[in-house]
C-alpha positions in Angstrom: 6.4 27.3 19.3 7.6 29.2 16.3 6.6 27.7 13.0 10.2 27.3 11.9 10.9 25.2 15.0 7.8 23.1 14.5 9.0 22.4 11.0 12.4 21.4 12.3 10.8 18.9 14.7 8.5 17.5 12.1 11.3 17.2 9.6 13.4 15.3 12.1 10.6 13.3 13.8 12.0 9.9 12.7 15.4 10.5 14.2 13.9 12.0 17.4 11.6 9.0 17.9 14.4 6.6 17.2 17.2 8.2 19.3 15.6 10.3 22.0 15.6 9.0 25.5 12.5 10.7 27.1 13.4 9.8 30.6 16.5 12.0 30.3 14.4 14.9 29.4 11.7 14.9 32.0 13.5 16.6 34.9 15.0 19.3 32.7 11.8 20.2 30.9 10.0 20.2 34.3 12.5 22.5 35.9 12.4 24.9 32.9 8.6 25.2 33.2 8.0 23.6 29.8 5.9 20.7 31.1 4.0 20.2 34.4 4.3 17.0 36.4 0.8 15.9 35.3 1.8 16.3 31.6 5.0 14.3 32.1 3.0 11.5 33.9 0.6 11.5 30.9 3.6 11.1 28.5 5.0 8.2 30.6 1.7 6.4 30.4 1.7 6.6 26.6 3.5 3.2 26.3 7.0 2.2 25.0 10.0 4.4 24.8 9.2 5.2 21.2 5.6 6.0 22.1 6.8 8.4 24.9 9.4 10.0 22.5 6.7 10.5 19.9 4.2 12.0 22.4 6.9 14.2 24.0 7.8 15.7 20.6 4.2 16.2 19.7 3.5 17.9 23.0 6.5 20.2 22.7 5.0 21.8 19.6 2.2 23.1 21.8 4.4 24.6 24.6 5.3 28.0 23.3 8.4 29.7 21.9 10.6 28.5 24.8 10.1 24.8 24.2 12.5 24.4 21.3 15.6 26.1 23.0 14.7 24.2 26.2 14.8 20.9 24.3 18.2 21.8 22.8 19.6 22.8 26.2 18.3 19.6 27.9 19.8 17.4 25.2 23.2 19.0 25.6 23.0 18.7 29.4 22.5 15.0 29.0 25.4 14.7 26.5 23.2 13.9 23.5 25.1 16.3 21.3 24.2 14.6 17.9 20.5 15.4 18.2 21.0 19.2 18.9 23.5 19.4 16.1 21.0 17.7 13.8 18.1 20.0 14.9 20.2 23.2 14.6 21.7 22.3 11.2 18.9 24.2 9.4 18.9 27.2 11.8 20.1 30.5 10.3 23.3 31.5 12.2 22.5 35.2 11.8 19.4 34.7 14.0 20.5 33.6 17.4 18.3 31.5 19.6 16.4 33.2 22.4 18.3 33.8 25.7 18.7 30.7 27.9 15.4 29.8 29.3 16.6 29.9 33.0 17.1 33.6 32.9 13.6 34.4 31.6 10.5 34.8 33.7 8.6 31.6 33.9 5.0 31.9 32.9 3.4 28.6 33.7 0.3 27.6 31.6 -2.7 25.9 33.2 -1.9 22.2 33.5 -4.0 19.7 31.7 -5.5 17.1 34.1 -7.2 13.9 33.2 -9.5 14.4 36.3 -10.1 18.0 37.4 -10.2 18.8 41.1 -13.3 20.9 41.1 -12.9 21.7 44.8 -10.7 24.6 43.7 -13.9 26.1 42.3 -16.2 25.6 45.3 -16.0 29.3 46.4 -18.0 31.9 44.6 -14.9 33.4 43.2 -15.6 31.8 39.7 -19.0 31.7 38.0 -20.3 28.2 37.2 -20.0 28.7 33.4 -16.2 29.2 33.8 -16.0 25.9 35.8 -17.9 24.1 33.0 -15.6 25.6 30.3 -12.5 24.7 32.2 -13.6 21.1 32.8 -14.7 20.7 29.2 -11.4 21.9 27.8 -9.4 19.6 30.1 -11.6 16.7 29.2 -11.1 17.4 25.5 -7.3 17.6 25.8 -7.2 14.5 27.9 -9.1 12.7 25.1 -7.0 14.1 22.3 -3.8 13.0 23.9 -5.0 9.6 25.1 -2.4 6.9 25.0 -1.8 4.7 21.9 -2.3 1.0 21.6 0.5 -1.2 22.8 2.2 -2.3 19.6 5.7 -3.6 20.6 5.2 -7.4 20.7 7.4 -9.4 18.5 5.9 -10.6 16.3 3.2 -7.9 16.5 0.4 -10.2 15.4 -1.1 -12.4 12.7 -2.1 -11.1 9.2 -4.3 -13.2 7.1 -4.5 -12.3 3.4 -7.3 -14.0 1.3 -6.5 -13.5 -2.4 -9.3 -14.6 -4.8 -8.1 -14.4 -8.4 -9.5 -17.4 -10.4 -13.3 -17.7 -10.2 -15.2 -20.9 -11.1 -17.4 -20.7 -14.2 -20.6 -21.2 -12.3 -19.9 -18.1 -10.3 -20.3 -15.9 -13.4 -17.5 -13.7 -12.1 -14.5 -12.7 -14.1 -11.0 -13.6 -13.0 -9.2 -10.7 -11.1 -6.1 -10.2 -13.2 -3.6 -8.0 -11.2 -4.7 -9.1 -7.8 -1.5 -11.2 -7.3 0.4 -7.9 -7.5 -1.7 -6.5 -4.7 -1.2 -9.6 -2.6 2.6 -9.6 -3.0 2.8 -5.9 -2.1 0.7 -6.4 1.1 2.5 -9.6 2.1 5.9 -7.8 2.0 4.5 -4.6 3.6 3.0 -6.4 6.7 6.1 -8.6 7.1 8.0 -5.3 7.3 5.6 -4.2 10.0 6.5 -7.3 12.0 3.4 -9.4 11.4 3.2 -13.2 10.7 1.6 -13.2 7.3 -0.4 -16.1 6.0 -1.7 -16.0 2.4 -4.6 -18.1 1.2 -5.6 -18.1 -2.5 -8.8 -18.9 -4.4 -11.0 -19.8 -1.5 -14.7 -20.8 -1.8 -17.2 -19.2 0.6 -17.1 -22.0 3.1 -13.2 -22.0 3.0 -13.1 -18.3 3.7 -15.2 -18.8 6.8 -13.1 -21.8 7.9 -9.9 -19.7 7.6 -11.5 -16.9 9.7 -12.7 -19.4 12.2 -9.1 -20.9 12.5 -7.7 -17.4 12.9 -10.2 -16.7 15.7 -9.1 -19.9 17.5 -5.4 -19.0 17.6 -3.9 -17.8 20.9 -3.3 -14.1 20.4 -2.3 -13.5 24.0 1.3 -12.7 23.1 0.3 -10.5 20.2 -0.8 -6.8 20.1 -2.9 -6.7 16.9 -4.6 -8.8 14.2 -5.0 -8.0 10.5 -7.3 -9.5 7.9 -7.0 -8.5 4.2 -9.7 -9.5 1.6 -8.9 -9.3 -2.1 -11.9 -10.4 -4.1 -15.0 -9.5 -6.0 -17.6 -7.7 -3.8 -21.2 -6.7 -3.6 -23.7 -4.7 -1.6 -25.7 -6.5 1.1 -28.1 -5.6 3.8 -26.3 -5.0 7.1 -26.6 -3.7 10.6 -23.2 -2.2 11.0 -20.5 -3.0 8.4 -21.7 -2.8 4.7 -20.6 -5.0 1.9 -19.6 -8.6 1.2 -16.8 -10.5 -0.5 -17.3 -13.4 -2.9 -15.7 -16.8 -2.7 -14.4 -18.2 -6.0 -17.5 -20.4 -6.2 -19.8 -17.4 -6.1 -21.6 -17.1 -2.7 -20.5 -14.2 -0.5 -19.4 -13.6 3.0 -20.6 -10.3 4.5 -18.0 -8.0 6.0 -20.2 -7.8 9.1 -19.7 -11.6 9.6 -15.9 -11.4 8.8 -15.4 -8.9 11.6 -17.6 -10.9 13.9 -15.1 -13.8 14.0 -12.5 -11.7 15.8 -14.7 -9.6 18.2 -14.2 -9.8 21.9 -16.9 -12.5 22.3 -15.6 -15.0 19.7 -11.8 -14.3 20.2 -11.1 -13.5 23.9 -7.4 -13.3 23.4 -7.9 -10.2 21.2 -10.1 -8.4 23.6 -9.0 -4.8 23.9 -6.5 -5.2 21.0 -6.9 -3.6 17.6 -8.4 -5.7 14.9 -7.9 -4.3 11.4 -9.7 -5.3 8.2 -8.7 -4.1 4.7 -11.3 -4.8 2.0 -10.2 -4.5 -1.7 -13.6 -5.3 -3.3 -16.5 -3.4 -4.8 -19.2 -2.1 -2.5 -21.8 -2.3 -5.3 -22.2 -1.8 -9.0 -22.6 2.0 -9.2 -19.9 3.9 -11.1 -18.9 7.3 -9.7 -18.4 10.0 -12.4 -17.4 12.5 -9.8 -18.3 16.2 -9.8 -16.7 19.3 -11.4 -14.0 21.0 -9.3 -12.0 24.2 -9.7 -8.8 23.9 -11.8 -6.5 24.0 -8.7 -8.3 20.9 -7.4 -7.9 18.9 -10.6 -5.0 16.9 -11.8 -4.3 14.6 -14.8 -6.0 11.2 -14.9 -4.0 8.4 -13.4 -6.1 5.3 -14.3 -5.3 3.4 -17.5 -7.2 1.6 -20.2 -6.7 -1.8 -18.5 -8.8 -0.7 -15.4 -11.4 -3.3 -14.3 -13.9 -3.3 -11.5 -14.5 -5.9 -8.7 -18.3 -5.3 -8.8 -21.3 -7.5 -8.6 -25.0 -6.5 -8.4 -26.6 -6.0 -5.0 -27.1 -9.3 -3.2 -29.8 -10.2 -0.8 -28.5 -10.9 2.7 -30.5 -14.1 2.9 -27.8 -16.3 1.4 -25.2 -15.1 3.9 -26.4 -13.7 7.2 -29.4 -16.0 7.6 -27.7 -19.2 6.6 -27.0 -21.4 9.7 -23.3 -21.4 10.5 -21.4 -24.7 10.6 -18.8 -23.3 13.0 -19.8 -22.8 16.7 -17.9 -19.5 17.0 -19.6 -17.7 14.2 -22.4 -15.2 15.0 -25.1 -13.6 12.9 -25.0 -10.4 14.9 -22.1 -8.2 16.1 -21.7 -7.0 19.7 -20.3 -3.5 20.3 -17.5 -3.4 17.8 -14.8 -1.9 20.0 -11.2 -1.9 18.8 -12.2 -2.7 15.2 -11.3 -0.7 12.0 -12.6 -1.7 8.6 -11.0 0.1 5.7 -12.8 -0.2 2.4 -11.3 0.4 -1.0 -14.5 2.3 -2.1 -17.6 3.9 -0.8 -20.5 1.5 -0.1 -22.5 0.9 -3.3 -19.7 1.9 -5.7 -17.2 -0.1 -7.8 -13.5 -0.4 -7.0 -11.0 -0.1 -9.8 -8.1 -2.4 -10.5 -5.4 -2.1 -13.1 -4.6 -5.5 -14.6 -0.9 -4.5 -14.9 -0.3 -2.5 -11.7 -2.9 -3.8 -9.3 -5.7 -1.9 -7.6 -5.6 1.8 -6.9 -6.4 1.3 -3.3 -3.7 -1.3 -2.5 -1.0 0.5 -4.5 -1.7 3.7 -2.6 -2.0 2.0 0.8 1.3 0.3 0.3 3.0 3.5 -0.7 1.6 5.5 2.2 2.6 2.8 4.7 6.1 2.7 3.3 6.5 6.5 3.5 4.7 7.3 6.7 4.3 4.3 9.1 7.4 5.3 11.1 5.8 8.6 12.1 2.0 8.6 11.6 -0.9 6.8 13.2 -3.1 4.5 11.1 -6.1 6.8 10.9 -4.0 9.7 9.6 -2.4 7.4 7.0 -5.8 6.2 5.8 -6.9 9.8 5.2 -3.8 10.2 3.1 -4.9 7.1 1.1 -8.4 8.5 0.7 -7.0 11.8 -0.7 -4.6 10.1 -3.1 -7.1 7.6 -4.5 -9.8 10.3 -4.9 -7.5 12.1 -7.4 -7.4 9.1 -9.8 -9.6 8.7 -12.8 -10.5 5.5 -14.7 -10.8 5.8 -18.5 -10.6 9.6 -17.9 -14.1 9.5 -16.3 -14.7 7.3 -13.3 -13.7 8.1 -9.7 -13.2 6.1 -6.5 -13.5 7.1 -2.8 -12.1 4.8 -0.1 -13.2 5.1 3.5 -13.3 3.3 6.8 -15.5 2.4 9.7 -13.4 3.3 12.7 -14.2 1.9 16.2 -10.6 2.1 17.6 -10.3 3.7 21.0 -6.7 4.9 20.8 -4.0 5.9 18.3 -2.4 3.0 16.5 1.3 3.2 15.4 2.8 0.3 13.6 6.2 -1.2 14.3 8.6 -0.5 11.4 11.5 -3.0 11.1 14.9 -1.7 10.0 14.8 -4.2 7.2 12.2 -6.7 5.9 12.6 -10.1 7.4 9.8 -12.6 6.7 8.2 -14.3 9.8 7.1 -17.8 9.3 3.4 -18.5 9.8 
């Protein structure tokens, strides 16, 4: 597809995903040689109407110069005149579209199959290495365009936010001024993504574990996803899979590895095969990142302010967390294969995480903005890369840097629901 047509589709992706009826397009795009039947079947398996529309538009961009005019023609054939008018609004009138596709020779590309029929290669007509290359390419494309998670339940799922602000004197931890700003932003954001949001404030270590245990005991069978957000001081601990730990207001910590363990397939059967998302706004350790020198075009003015604080604590031994016998029968000290889990950290393990006392943390502010601007069109992993990039550009006190990141064990693409307007759902 020509670059100008790709830009038109990308610019109008929100309207296409919202208004396009993919089932009306399949026969026309098949008869015009744009898609094969196998490709259409793959799009149909991608999920809801919105998922199919999103996948159809994405696949169109790979189908050559005839794909865009074919889409316009199919839309008009089905009486969907508003979408063609919208797409062609930016087209220069002095440059006519290519001739109608039905009068051009049809050059059909090789179809992409999920399972290749290798019997076609049993003769000696093709060398073995060509067969291997063909199968490998098809397997790669099949993986790249695998279906996305089902995310159309209403409500989509539960979201637990634990916001620790006021720490007890014996904890020797400072109060986290500005964290309430983060909490309010994320509460509104996940309500707008059709989650039931429950906020718990100033929890001790044992209370954190009790809330996670209660969440794991809920019936999630009618939900498609579950989210846990931790806003607290953090530290570095020994771990097997997920680094870091978050502190209760009384001082003792709960390892991230244990937090994720409450919702794994073994301890929460109704979430098996469903995405479980964890967002950790806490330090991963006490080290401060001074960054490294870059070329002028990579640099930009410092964004952090004089009120920036960290959520750091020195490295903690894991003996006070992982090895302590649990008082809840569903907690586990080890984590089975962490499928369908994503843990997003505000900072790289071992480093501090910066928080502005007036505006909230860099990570949460950026995450909220990225979700607001991009959740209608982009998958979660893509948006988290946007967050990583934006936060990496900030500087605290003109010197210190921060690099978010994630441990991603999702098996499919994840697209959030975006409600037309925010409407809080009662927990």
